[in-house]
C-alpha positions in Angstrom: 75.3 104.0 96.6 78.8 104.1 95.0 81.9 104.8 97.0 84.1 107.8 95.9 86.6 105.4 94.2 83.7 103.5 92.4 82.3 106.9 91.2 85.7 107.9 89.9 86.2 104.7 88.0 82.7 104.8 86.4 83.0 108.4 85.5 86.4 107.9 84.0 84.9 105.2 81.8 81.8 107.2 80.8 83.9 110.3 80.0 85.9 108.2 77.5 82.7 106.8 76.0 81.4 110.4 75.6 84.6 111.5 73.9 84.4 108.5 71.5 80.8 109.2 70.6 81.4 112.9 70.2 84.4 112.4 67.8 82.3 109.8 65.8 79.4 112.3 65.4 81.8 115.2 64.5 83.7 113.1 62.1 80.5 112.0 60.3 78.8 115.4 60.2 81.7 117.9 59.6 84.0 117.7 56.6 87.7 117.1 57.3 90.1 120.0 57.0 92.9 119.4 54.4 95.9 119.6 56.7 99.3 119.3 55.2 100.7 116.8 57.6 102.1 113.3 57.7 99.7 110.5 56.6 100.8 106.9 57.1 101.2 105.2 53.7 98.5 102.6 53.0 99.4 99.0 52.2 97.8 98.4 48.8 97.5 94.7 49.5 95.5 95.2 52.7 92.0 93.9 52.2 89.1 96.1 53.2 85.7 94.8 54.1 82.5 96.5 55.2 83.5 95.9 58.8 86.7 97.9 58.2 84.6 100.6 56.6 82.4 100.7 59.8 85.5 100.9 62.1 86.8 103.8 60.0 83.6 105.7 60.4 83.3 105.0 64.1 86.9 105.6 65.1 88.3 107.4 62.1 88.1 110.7 64.0 90.8 109.5 66.4 93.3 108.9 63.6 94.4 112.5 63.2 97.6 114.5 63.6 100.2 112.6 65.6 97.9 109.6 65.9 99.1 108.8 62.3 102.6 108.4 63.6 101.7 106.2 66.5 99.5 103.9 64.4 102.2 103.8 61.7 104.9 102.9 64.2 102.7 100.2 65.7 102.0 98.7 62.3 105.4 99.1 60.5 107.9 100.1 63.1 110.4 103.1 62.8 110.5 103.3 59.0 111.4 107.0 58.8 113.7 109.3 60.8 110.9 111.7 61.7 109.1 108.9 63.5 111.9 108.9 66.1 110.2 111.9 67.8 107.6 109.4 69.1 108.7 107.1 71.8 108.0 103.4 71.6 106.2 102.2 74.7 102.7 103.1 73.6 103.0 101.8 70.0 104.5 98.5 71.4 101.6 98.0 73.8 99.1 98.7 71.0 100.9 96.3 68.6 101.0 93.4 71.0 97.4 93.9 72.1 96.5 94.0 68.4 98.2 90.7 67.9 95.9 89.2 70.5 92.9 90.8 69.0 93.9 89.7 65.5 93.8 86.1 66.6 90.2 86.6 67.5 88.9 89.3 65.0 91.4 88.7 62.1 88.7 87.2 59.9 86.5 90.2 60.3 88.8 93.2 60.3 92.2 93.9 58.7 95.2 94.6 60.9 95.1 98.3 60.4 91.5 98.4 61.8 92.5 96.1 64.6 95.3 98.5 65.5 92.9 101.3 65.8 90.6 99.2 68.0 93.6 98.2 70.1 94.8 101.8 70.6 91.3 102.8 71.7 91.0 99.9 74.2 94.5 100.5 75.6 93.8 104.2 76.2 90.4 103.4 77.7 91.9 101.0 80.3 95.0 103.1 80.9 93.0 106.3 81.4 90.8 104.6 84.0 93.8 103.3 85.8 95.5 106.7 85.7 92.4 108.3 87.2 92.5 105.8 90.0 96.2 106.4 90.6 95.6 110.2 90.6 93.0 109.6 93.3 95.5 107.7 95.5 98.2 110.3 95.0 95.8 113.2 95.7 94.5 111.5 98.9 98.1 111.2 100.2 99.2 114.7 99.3 96.0 116.8 99.8 94.9 114.8 102.8 91.3 115.6 101.9 88.8 113.2 100.3 86.7 116.1 98.9 89.7 117.8 97.2 91.1 114.5 95.9 87.7 113.5 94.5 87.1 116.9 92.8 90.7 116.7 91.4 90.0 113.4 89.7 86.6 114.4 88.4 88.3 117.4 86.8 91.0 115.1 85.4 88.3 113.0 83.7 87.1 116.1 81.8 90.5 117.8 81.4 91.0 120.3 78.6 93.1 117.9 76.5 90.7 114.9 76.8 90.7 114.0 73.2 94.5 113.3 73.4 93.8 110.9 76.3 91.4 108.9 74.1 93.0 109.1 70.6 96.1 107.0 69.8 98.4 109.3 71.7 100.7 108.4 74.6 99.2 111.0 77.0 97.1 108.5 79.1 100.1 106.2 79.4 102.4 109.1 80.4 99.8 110.3 83.0 99.6 106.8 84.5 103.4 106.4 84.8 103.9 109.9 86.0 101.2 109.7 88.8 102.5 106.2 89.7 106.1 107.5 90.0 104.9 110.3 92.2 102.9 107.9 94.3 105.7 105.4 94.8 108.0 108.3 95.9 105.6 108.9 98.8 105.2 105.2 99.6 106.5 104.0 103.0 105.5 100.3 103.1 107.0 98.8 99.9 110.5 97.6 98.9 112.7 100.2 100.5 116.4 100.2 100.6 118.4 103.1 101.9 115.3 105.3 102.5 114.1 105.0 98.8 111.5 102.8 97.1 113.5 101.0 94.5 110.3 100.0 92.7 109.7 103.7 91.8 112.4 103.1 89.1 110.0 101.1 87.0 107.2 103.6 86.4 109.8 106.4 86.0 111.7 104.3 83.4 108.5 103.5 81.5 107.5 107.2 81.5 110.9 108.0 80.0 110.1 105.8 77.0 106.4 107.1 76.7 107.2 110.7 76.0 110.3 112.9 76.1 109.2 115.0 79.1 108.9 111.8 81.1 112.6 112.2 81.8 111.6 114.9 84.3 110.0 112.3 86.5 113.5 111.2 87.5 113.6 114.4 89.5 111.0 113.0 92.0 113.2 110.0 92.8 116.3 112.3 93.2 114.4 114.8 95.4 112.8 112.0 97.5 116.2 110.5 98.2 117.7 113.9 99.0 114.8 114.7 101.4 114.9 111.4 103.1 118.7 111.7 103.7 118.4 115.3 105.0 115.3 114.7 107.2 115.8 111.2 108.4 119.3 109.7 107.8 121.4 112.7 108.6 119.6 113.6 111.9 119.8 110.0 113.0 123.5 110.0 112.4 124.0 113.2 114.3 121.9 112.0 117.2 123.8 108.7 117.5 127.1 110.5 117.2 126.1 112.8 120.1 125.1 109.8 122.3 128.0 107.6 121.2 130.3 106.4 124.0 132.8 104.5 121.9 134.3 106.6 119.1 135.8 103.5 117.5 132.5 102.5 115.9 132.1 106.0 114.4 132.5 104.7 110.7 129.6 102.4 111.2 127.3 105.4 111.7 128.0 106.4 108.1 126.6 103.1 106.7 123.0 104.4 106.3 124.4 107.3 104.2 126.4 104.9 102.1 123.4 102.7 101.7 121.2 105.6 100.6 123.8 106.5 97.9 123.9 102.9 96.7 120.1 102.6 96.6 119.8 105.9 94.7 122.4 104.8 92.1 120.6 101.4 91.6 117.2 103.1 91.3 118.5 105.7 88.7 120.3 103.0 86.7 117.1 100.9 86.5 115.0 103.9 85.5 117.4 105.2 82.8 118.1 101.7 81.3 115.0 101.6 79.0 115.7 105.1 77.7 119.3 104.2 76.9 118.2 101.0 75.1 115.8 103.0 73.0 118.6 105.5 72.0 120.9 102.6 71.2 118.3 101.0 69.0 117.8 104.3 67.2 121.5 104.7 66.6 122.0 101.2 65.2 118.8 101.5 63.0 119.6 104.9 61.4 123.3 105.4 61.9 124.7 102.1 60.8 124.7 101.2 57.1 122.4 98.3 56.5 119.6 97.1 54.2 116.2 98.3 55.5 114.1 95.7 53.6 111.1 98.0 53.5 108.2 97.2 51.1 107.8 99.3 48.0 104.9 101.4 49.3 107.0 102.6 52.3 110.0 103.7 50.1 109.1 107.4 50.5 112.0 109.5 49.3 110.8 112.5 51.2 112.0 111.0 54.5 115.3 109.6 55.7 115.1 105.8 55.7 116.8 103.4 58.1 120.4 102.3 57.3 121.3 105.4 55.3 123.6 106.8 58.1 123.5 110.3 56.7 121.9 112.3 59.5 123.9 114.9 61.4 122.9 113.6 64.8 124.7 110.3 64.1 128.1 112.1 64.2 127.6 114.1 67.4 129.5 113.1 70.6 126.3 112.0 72.2 124.1 110.6 69.3 120.7 111.6 70.6 118.1 111.7 67.9 115.1 113.4 69.6 116.4 117.0 69.8 117.7 116.9 66.2 114.4 115.4 64.8 112.3 118.0 66.7 114.4 120.9 65.4 114.8 119.6 61.9 111.2 118.4 61.1 109.1 120.6 63.5 111.4 123.7 63.9 111.3 123.3 67.7 113.8 125.4 69.6 114.4 128.3 71.9 111.8 131.1 71.1 111.4 129.7 67.6 107.6 129.7 67.9 107.3 133.4 68.7 105.7 134.6 65.4 102.8 136.9 64.8 100.8 134.2 63.1 101.0 132.0 66.2 99.1 134.4 68.5 95.9 132.3 68.3 97.9 129.3 69.6 99.3 131.4 72.4 95.8 132.4 73.3 94.7 128.7 73.2 97.5 127.7 75.7 97.2 130.7 77.9 94.5 129.4 80.4 96.5 126.4 81.6 99.8 128.3 81.7 98.2 131.2 83.6 96.4 128.9 86.1 99.6 126.9 86.9 102.2 129.7 86.9 100.1 132.2 88.8 99.2 129.8 91.7 102.6 128.1 91.8 104.4 131.5 92.0 101.9 132.5 94.7 102.9 129.3 96.5 106.5 130.3 96.3 105.8 133.8 97.4 103.7 132.8 100.4 106.1 130.0 101.4 109.4 131.6 100.5 111.3 130.3 103.5 110.0 126.8 102.9 111.1 127.0 99.3 114.5 128.3 100.2 114.9 125.2 102.4 113.8 123.1 99.3 110.7 121.9 101.2 112.7 120.5 104.1 111.2 120.9 107.6 112.8 123.2 110.1 113.7 120.9 113.0 115.7 118.3 111.2 118.4 118.2 113.9 115.9 117.4 116.8 115.9 113.7 116.0 115.5 111.6 119.2 114.7 114.5 121.5 111.3 114.7 123.0 109.3 117.9 123.7 112.0 120.0 122.2 110.9 122.3 119.3 108.4 119.9 118.0 107.6 120.8 114.4 104.2 122.4 113.9 102.9 123.5 110.6 102.4 127.3 110.5 99.3 128.9 109.3 100.2 132.4 108.5 100.1 132.3 104.7 97.1 131.8 102.5 96.5 130.5 99.0 97.1 127.2 97.1 99.1 124.7 99.1 99.8 127.1 102.0 102.5 126.0 104.3 102.5 122.5 102.9 106.0 121.1 102.4 104.7 118.1 100.5 103.5 120.4 97.7 107.0 121.8 97.1 108.3 119.3 94.6 105.1 119.3 92.6 105.1 123.1 92.3 108.7 123.1 91.1 107.9 120.3 88.6 104.9 122.3 87.2 106.9 125.6 87.0 109.7 123.9 85.2 107.4 122.2 82.6 105.4 125.5 82.1 108.6 127.5 81.6 109.9 124.9 79.2 106.6 125.0 77.2 106.7 128.8 77.0 110.4 128.9 75.8 110.8 125.9 73.6 107.8 123.9 72.4 105.0 124.6 70.1 102.9 126.5 72.6 99.6 124.9 71.9 101.1 121.6 73.0 101.3 123.0 76.5 97.7 122.0 77.4 98.1 118.3 76.8 101.7 118.2 78.0 100.9 119.7 81.4 97.5 118.0 81.7 99.3 114.6 81.3 102.4 115.3 83.3 101.4 117.1 86.4 98.6 116.8 89.0 99.0 120.5 89.9 96.4 121.8 87.5 93.7 119.5 89.0 94.8 120.3 92.6 94.7 124.1 91.9 91.2 124.0 90.3 89.9 121.6 93.0 91.0 124.1 95.7 89.4 127.0 93.9 86.2 125.4 92.8 83.2 125.7 95.1 80.2 123.4 94.5 76.8 124.9 95.2 74.3 122.9 97.4 71.4 120.9 96.0 68.3 119.7 97.9 69.9 116.3 98.2 73.3 117.5 99.3 72.1 119.1 102.5 73.7 117.3 105.5 70.4 116.7 107.3 68.9 115.2 104.1 71.9 112.8 103.7 71.8 111.8 107.4 68.0 111.2 107.1 68.5 109.2 104.0 71.1 106.8 105.6 69.0 106.5 108.7 65.9 105.6 106.7 67.7 102.9 104.7 69.4 101.7 107.9 73.0 101.6 106.8 74.2 105.0 108.2 76.5 103.4 110.7 78.3 101.5 108.0 79.0 104.5 105.8 82.6 105.8 106.3 82.9 109.5 107.1 84.8 110.3 103.9 82.0 108.7 101.9 79.6 111.0 103.7 81.7 114.0 102.7 81.5 113.1 99.1 77.7 112.5 99.4 77.6 116.0 100.9 79.5 117.3 97.8 77.5 115.4 95.2 74.1 114.9 96.8 72.3 111.6 97.3 71.0 111.4 93.7 74.5 111.7 92.1 75.9 109.0 94.5 73.5 106.5 93.0 74.5 107.4 89.4 77.5 105.9 87.6 78.1 108.9 85.4 76.4 112.0 86.9 78.7 114.2 88.9 78.8 117.8 90.1 80.9 119.0 87.1 78.1 118.3 84.6 75.0 118.5 86.7 75.6 121.5 89.0 75.5 125.2 88.5 78.5 126.7 90.3 77.7 129.4 92.9 80.5 131.8 92.0 82.1 133.2 88.8 85.5 131.6 89.4 84.0 128.1 89.8 81.9 128.6 86.7 84.9 129.8 84.7 86.8 126.6 85.7 83.8 124.5 84.7 83.4 126.2 81.4 87.1 125.9 80.6 87.3 122.2 81.3 84.0 121.2 79.6 84.4 123.7 76.7 87.9 122.6 75.8 86.8 119.0 76.0 83.9 119.4 73.5 85.4 122.0 71.2 88.8 120.2 71.1 87.2 116.8 70.3 85.2 118.2 67.4 88.1 120.1 65.9 90.7 117.3 66.4 88.5 114.7 64.8 88.3 116.7 61.6 91.9 117.6 61.3 91.5 121.2 62.5 94.3 122.6 64.7 94.0 122.2 68.4 96.2 121.7 71.4 
């Protein structure tokens, strides 16, 4: 019998294998759509063997849309200005893993094939790790093994699954985002001034994985603010009230000063990689120099390095991303609102509706809590026993009812959803939100009921463990998952409720169809260059 964590890790692995097999079959059976998009130039001197041909057939369906950019950057670097829209952490990891693989497989495959293998392996490992991290985060926030387990199973079949497997940075961003959120709830690591300084590292890495990773800095700022308001400030007030010698009053402010210093250090560490990337972009494209590109990369359609002719180079803050997005992809405020884009709005509407509806219900049902920015009510009762002890109220219903810990995640999800609706290409919303916020999975986990099976009856489970003689050694939270899955599923590495169970109500079936339907349809369409999320 597998523990919940083992089930999650195995199911995350098999879900990626399923996506890889599905894209391979779809790519072989369905002819590719002729999309007028960027295709990375091919090195004419690159040798091709039968082994390379096989890799192209097996993994070629992953090399679509923006994957072309990521593989191109991993192979040749930032050769064109439009490549600056894609941040460097994922291509760098893929490149250095490919160097290691090339020393082993270089005689069999060319470097381009090895890059594709490297990207697939990197995303496989990173996705499994991100699922594990989401499980840890969900356990801490939801305080329920069943809800946490269901959340991660849903994550493994999320509607944007193909982008977590193809050479995209979604899996990496998800790992760094969930890790940042987890570190901001950590109490037993390197803390200085009520803040975990180590949270700066995953936050910094998320900022050079994708542009929206910058929003993760908000978790560090909010955690520091909440710790100061709920812990540091009440402690200062309590000590001030009990202070006998006013001469040591300035010493009481030391924790507040320490918190400010710790926050500054953490933010500087987190922002440093992002600033280094922007500095690199400026010197590469805004300073006149010889680019030394090979002839086959000398594409006159794109701005080459060292030309120093781009408008963003002359702005007061030379930030390339917003200019590149606007100039090459026409991204901007309400620019995507066109009649012809109605299908894309329909494509993105399920995830936007799910998140905004339930998050706004959370705000409505917990208005006073939200007006206090998720701060508990009795912050000035520090050190006083039996006096207005804080008790969680239970008068509101719905997702995250009366839970202060949920506040920052709700605000984060609302901000990203609103930004998607107003600024980005709307179909991107699905993968952006699925890789940046756990809220989608927490909402669907709380709304999804799983019908019973003959082997999920509590008496059957108890009898099973009694019969095999290990019932006393099975933790209670393992039994709760066995009650959810049934005994049969708990002995399977890949079979879970999301694929083997018929949901008992319409809402649960709708969630199940949405996740599994988008996974399969999206994989088939993406692997043949058809538009998707």
